[in-house]
C-alpha positions as CSV (number, residue, x, y, z in Angstrom):
1,M,0.4,9.3,18.0
2,W,-1.0,10.8,14.9
3,R,0.1,10.1,11.6
4,R,-0.9,11.6,8.3
5,C,-2.6,9.3,5.6
6,A,-3.9,10.5,2.7
7,V,-4.9,8.9,-0.8
8,Y,-6.0,10.7,-3.8
9,G,-7.3,10.2,-7.6
10,P,-9.7,7.1,-9.0
11,L,-7.8,4.5,-6.7
12,A,-8.3,6.8,-3.8
13,T,-11.7,7.4,-4.9
14,W,-12.8,3.8,-4.7
15,A,-10.4,3.1,-1.7
16,V,-11.3,6.1,0.5
17,V,-14.3,7.9,-1.4
18,T,-12.3,11.0,-2.5
19,G,-9.8,11.5,0.3
20,L,-12.3,10.9,3.2
21,L,-9.2,10.0,5.5
22,T,-6.7,12.7,5.5
23,G,-5.4,12.0,8.7
24,C,-5.7,8.6,11.2
25,Q,-4.5,6.8,14.0
26,S,-2.6,3.9,14.0
27,A,-4.7,0.7,14.4
28,P,-3.2,-2.8,16.0
29,A,-2.0,-5.1,13.1
30,E,-2.2,-9.1,12.7
31,P,1.0,-10.7,13.7
32,V,2.9,-12.4,10.9
33,S,5.7,-14.6,11.6
34,A,9.0,-13.9,9.5
35,A,8.5,-17.5,8.3
36,E,5.3,-16.8,6.6
37,R,7.0,-14.2,4.4
38,P,8.3,-14.7,1.0
39,V,12.2,-14.6,0.9
40,L,14.1,-13.2,-2.1
41,P,16.6,-14.9,-4.1
42,A,20.1,-14.6,-2.4
43,D,22.9,-12.7,-4.3
44,P,26.7,-13.6,-3.2
45,D,26.9,-11.4,-0.3
46,P,25.0,-8.3,-1.8
47,G,26.0,-6.4,1.3
48,P,23.3,-5.1,4.4
49,R,22.4,-2.1,2.7
50,V,21.3,-3.8,-0.5
51,A,19.9,-6.7,1.2
52,A,17.7,-4.2,3.2
53,E,16.6,-2.4,0.0
54,R,15.5,-5.3,-1.5
55,A,13.3,-6.5,1.4
56,V,11.8,-3.0,2.2
57,L,10.9,-2.9,-2.2
58,A,9.4,-6.7,-1.5
59,S,7.0,-5.5,1.2
60,Y,5.8,-2.4,-0.1
61,R,5.1,-4.3,-3.4
62,G,3.5,-7.0,-1.5
63,M,1.5,-4.5,0.0
64,W,0.0,-3.4,-3.1
65,R,-0.3,-7.3,-4.5
66,E,-2.5,-7.7,-1.5
67,F,-4.4,-4.5,-1.9
68,T,-5.0,-5.4,-5.3
69,A,-6.1,-8.8,-4.8
70,A,-8.7,-7.8,-1.9
71,A,-9.8,-5.0,-4.0
72,G,-11.4,-7.5,-6.8
73,S,-13.6,-8.6,-4.2
74,A,-13.8,-5.7,-1.8
75,D,-12.6,-8.1,1.1
76,W,-11.8,-5.7,3.8
77,R,-10.7,-8.6,5.9
78,A,-8.4,-10.2,3.4
79,P,-5.8,-11.5,5.5
80,G,-3.0,-10.9,3.4
81,L,-3.5,-7.0,4.1
82,G,-1.7,-7.6,7.5
83,E,1.2,-9.6,6.2
84,Y,2.4,-6.0,4.5
85,A,0.9,-3.3,6.1
86,T,0.3,-2.3,9.8
87,G,-1.0,0.7,11.6
88,D,-2.1,3.6,9.4
89,A,-1.3,2.2,6.3
90,L,-3.7,-0.9,7.2
91,A,-5.8,1.0,8.5
92,V,-6.8,3.1,5.3
93,L,-6.5,0.1,3.1
94,R,-9.2,-1.8,5.2
95,H,-11.4,1.2,5.9
96,G,-11.3,1.6,1.6
97,L,-12.1,-2.0,0.9
98,W,-14.8,-1.7,3.7
99,L,-16.5,1.4,2.2
100,A,-16.0,-0.2,-1.7
101,G,-18.3,-3.2,0.2
102,R,-21.0,-0.8,1.2
103,K,-21.2,0.8,-2.0
104,G,-21.0,-2.4,-4.3
105,Q,-18.2,-1.9,-6.1
106,V,-14.8,-3.6,-7.1
107,V,-11.8,-2.8,-8.9
108,R,-10.2,-4.6,-11.9
109,G,-6.6,-4.3,-13.1
110,E,-3.5,-3.6,-11.1
111,P,-1.7,-0.3,-10.8
112,A,1.6,0.6,-12.1
113,L,4.7,0.8,-9.5
114,S,8.0,2.2,-9.8
115,P,9.3,2.7,-6.1
116,E,12.5,3.8,-4.8
117,V,13.9,3.4,-1.4
118,T,14.9,7.0,-0.2
119,A,16.1,6.1,3.1
120,L,17.1,3.6,5.5
121,R,17.4,4.3,9.2
122,P,19.7,4.1,11.0
123,A,22.5,3.4,8.6
124,V,23.5,0.3,10.4
125,A,21.2,-2.4,11.1
126,P,18.1,0.1,10.1
127,T,14.8,-0.5,11.2
128,R,13.3,2.4,9.5
129,A,12.4,3.0,5.8
130,R,11.2,5.2,3.3
131,I,9.8,4.9,-0.4
132,V,9.0,7.2,-2.8
133,D,6.7,6.6,-5.9
134,C,4.9,7.1,-8.8
135,V,1.9,4.9,-8.8
136,D,0.0,4.9,-12.1
137,D,-3.6,4.0,-11.7
138,T,-4.8,4.2,-15.1
139,G,-5.2,0.6,-15.3
140,F,-6.9,0.7,-11.9
141,T,-10.6,0.5,-13.0
142,V,-13.7,0.6,-10.4
143,R,-16.5,-1.3,-11.3
144,T,-20.1,-2.1,-9.7
145,R,-19.7,-6.0,-8.9
146,A,-22.1,-6.6,-11.7
147,G,-19.0,-5.5,-14.0
148,E,-20.7,-1.7,-15.0
149,A,-18.0,0.9,-14.9
150,V,-18.3,3.5,-11.8
151,T,-18.5,7.0,-13.5
152,G,-16.9,10.1,-11.8
153,G,-14.5,10.6,-9.1
154,A,-11.0,12.2,-9.0
155,P,-8.9,11.6,-12.8
156,A,-6.4,8.8,-13.0
157,G,-3.2,9.4,-13.7
158,R,0.2,9.2,-11.9
159,H,0.4,9.7,-7.9
160,R,3.3,10.9,-6.1
161,T,3.4,8.3,-3.2
162,A,5.5,8.2,0.0
163,A,5.6,5.0,1.9
164,G,7.0,4.6,5.8
165,L,8.3,1.2,6.7
166,V,9.3,-0.2,9.6
167,L,11.1,-3.6,10.6
168,R,9.1,-5.9,13.4
169,D,10.5,-9.1,14.1
170,G,12.3,-9.4,11.7
171,S,9.6,-8.2,8.4
172,W,9.3,-5.3,6.7
173,Y,5.8,-3.5,7.3
174,V,4.5,-0.7,5.3
175,R,3.2,1.6,8.2
176,T,2.3,5.0,6.6
177,L,1.0,5.4,3.0
178,V,0.2,9.0,1.0
179,L,-0.6,8.8,-2.3
180,R,-1.3,12.4,-4.1
181,E,-3.6,13.5,-6.6
182,A,-3.0,12.8,-10.3
183,G,-0.6,14.5,-12.1
184,T,1.9,15.0,-9.2
185,C,4.6,13.1,-10.7
């Protein structure tokens, strides 16, 4: 089944060479046990929906954290990527890291995130979720391995982002990721 995956902007220029991937196909992910995933501090009975939203947001933020760590060395084989991403999203992240490595590029800094869960389905015992975010990549700069700034590419800014997550074996994974061009949020 084909899913849409798109990434734009400086982050995208580096990650997927200026939107090279606008569509991709799911790739197998490395399984990770639920015991290996971080556990959020428990509130006194926050309710199943709140608990699901927290777990979804933790996985989404975890994907970005692992991608940012891997981007510092352009390590497309970083095992942490598979802890939070699967399918199309994992393929896009790994491919972007692989391309950057071939070009001798790394990324310094971190993107600023502001995700919101917009859907949990089904309503009872959800297994699918949707996140909308406005990713700000102005602090995420592309460098050569020698530390020199890389010029050109799309402008930095705030990118409207959508992510689809799935629940598998008790853990949430980002399965689809669409990062629009700068200035869309």
